[in-house]
N, C-alpha and C positions, 0 to 999 in steps of 0.2 A: 203749661200751666198758668195758669192768669196769674198775673201775679209775681211768675217764678225770674223774671228781667231775664228775658234769653227766648229765644224760637221752643214751639216745642219739645217734645222730643221725639226720635225717631226710630220706630224698628226695619229691619229692613225683613224681606218675608221673599219666599224661592216664588211666590206671586206678584210681589211688587214690596213699591214703599208703601210705607202706611204712615200716617205721616196721625199723629195726635195728639188733640188740644181737649180742656172742658170750659163749657161757655166763651167761645167764643165770638170775635165780630159776626164774624165771618158768619158763624153760621143761623147766626135771625135771619140772615135773606137768604139761607138755602131753600130751594127748593122740597117743600111734605111729602114730592113723591119718591125723594133719595136718601130720606133719616125713621130709621126706624124701629122700633119698640123694641128691649129687651126685658121682659121680666120672669124673677123665678131663680135674678143669680145667688149664686157661693155669698158671702159674706169675703171668701178669699180673693172673690176673681178684684183684680187692678186695672184698670183703663190700655192696660199696655196688653194683660193677658186676653179680653174684648177686641183690643184692635183686630192682637194674632192672627185670633179663632177666625175671625170675616175679611180679614184677605181674602182667604180664599176665592171668597165671590168677586174679586175687585178693590179698589183702593179703595181703603178706610183714611178720608178725609177729618174725622171728628169723632170722638166718642167720650160719654157719657159716664158717671155711674153716679147719682144721686147719692145721698150721704148725708144724714145727720148726724150731727158728735164727734164726725169722724169715724161713723158706722153706716158701711153698706146700707142701703134701705130694701137692695134683691132690684132694683133695675135702675136699667141705663137705656143708651142712646145712644145707636152708632148713624152716620154722615156717610154715605159713599158719594162715587163721584158724578155717577150719575142712575140715575132712576133704576135702569135693564137692573145696572145693578143689586141693586138692593131688592130686587123683584124677584130675582134670581136665589136670593138666601132668605126674600117671602117666603121662596113657590119650593122651600125642599125642608122635610123634614126631619124629624128624629135632632134638632142641636143639642150638643153638650157642653159646654165651655166649663173649663177646670170642676171636669165629673159628675157635674150637675146639667140636670137636663133642661135648657128652660125655651122661651114662648116667647116665640114673633110674634108682631103686628103694624099697622099699617099707621106711621102715627099721623096724627087727628093733629093741627095747629086749633094751640086758645085761644078761644075770642076773648078778646077784650069784655 
C-alpha cells in the first residue's frame, strides 16, 4: 500500500496470483476497460477480500476501497490484467462479496 515502504501484499489463489495495491502510479495509466466499479460493499470488506473474490475472473492487478476517516464508503475499484477478464466479471450476475450483494459497472474515467 502507498507509503508502506514495500511491495503491495500478494494473495495466492487457485486461479493464480493477485497483486493488490491502493492508488498506485501504474493504475493511473491502466486501460479503462480493465477497471470496474464495485458498489454496495460491506464496511467489513477489505482490499484483500475484494481481490480474492474477483480473482476467479482473472488476475487482479490492483484493488481499491474508498474510505473516509478509515471507514469504507461502500464502493471501490478492481483492475484486471486484461479487458477480457473485466468483461467476464461484468457479464456475470449475482456477485456477493463478504455476504453482501454488490453491483458492478463499467468504470468511466473522470474528465478534468
